[in-house]
N, C-alpha and C positions, 0 to 999 in steps of 0.2 A: 719327858719327851712328848707326852700328849698335851694338847692345849685345851683350855676351857672352850666349850662350844663345838669341838670336833664331834663328829658322829662316828661310832665304831660298831663293829660286829665282832662278838666274842664267841669262840667255840670253846666250851669247857670239855677238855679231853677226858674220856672215860678211863678209869683205872681198871675196871673189870667189865666183861662183856654184858653183864646184867645191869650195870649202872645206867641211869637215865642219860639220854642224849639231850643236852641242854645247850641252847644258843641264846645270846643276848644281843639285841639291837638297841643302842642307847646313845645319848648325848652326854659328853663329859661335862659335869658341873664344876668339879674341882680336881686338881691333880697335884701330887707331890712326887718325890723321886720314885717311890715304889708302889703307891696305891692311887686309885682314882675313884671318886664318887661319881656314879653315872645314873641317869634317869632314862628308863625306856621299857622295853618289852622283853619278856622271856618266852622262848619257844621250846616246847618239849616234844620229843619224838613219840608219837602214838603208834605203837607196834600193831595195834588192831587195824588202824586205818592206813598204816605204812606211810605216814606223812608227819611233818612238823606242824604242831598246833600252837597258835599264839595264845598266851594267857591274856584275858581281857584287861586286867588292871595294870596301870603304870606302876613300875617299881623303882625304888632308889636302892642301889646296891653299891657296895664297896668291892672293887675287884683289885687283885694283885697284878702288878705289871711285871713282876719278876718270877711268878709261878710258872714253871714249864707246862703246867696243865691248862693254861689259858693261851689260846691262839687268838691274837687281836689283829683285826683288819681295820684300816682306816677307810671310812666311806667318804664319797665326795660330798662337798658342802651342800649340793642341791638334793641329796638323798632325803626323802621325807619319811622319817622313821615312824610317824603316826600311821602311815599306809603300808608299812613293811609287811611282806608276806613271802612265803616260799611257794614256788611253782616247780613242777617237774616237767621238763620239756619232753616231747615225744621220743627223743633219743635216750631218755632216762636220766639226763643230767639235772641236778638240783640247782635252782637259781634263787637268789634273794632279790626281790624287786620291790619298788614302791608303785608299780604300774603307771609311772609317769615318765621320769627321765633316767632312772637308775636301774641297773640290773648287774648282778655279779654271780659268776659260777661259784658255787660253794664246794661242790665235791664232784670231781670228774667221773666218779664211779656211780653216781646216782644215790638214791636214798637207802638202798639196801645195805650199804657198808658203813 
């Protein structure tokens, strides 16, 4: 169902409260029925700073499209994943943005949940 070249945002659902909060912003390189090879950036929630921090290096990952632990959002074609970052609005809502033409509410409850 995903197409090569699409940009995606993946939330890796935690199994336990102490599990890392991990998000991926990437472009689909290849896709078959149940998996996709993607290239992009990993964001990890830093509890000391209370914010998502982007890892500097570009990663190629294989993600499952059928795993209920992955929540996959399709980003618009114009989303620039190289500039992707998280911002917390004054009302506490977390947004993913490229600081250009794209922004998406990630969690209506803010970063603390």
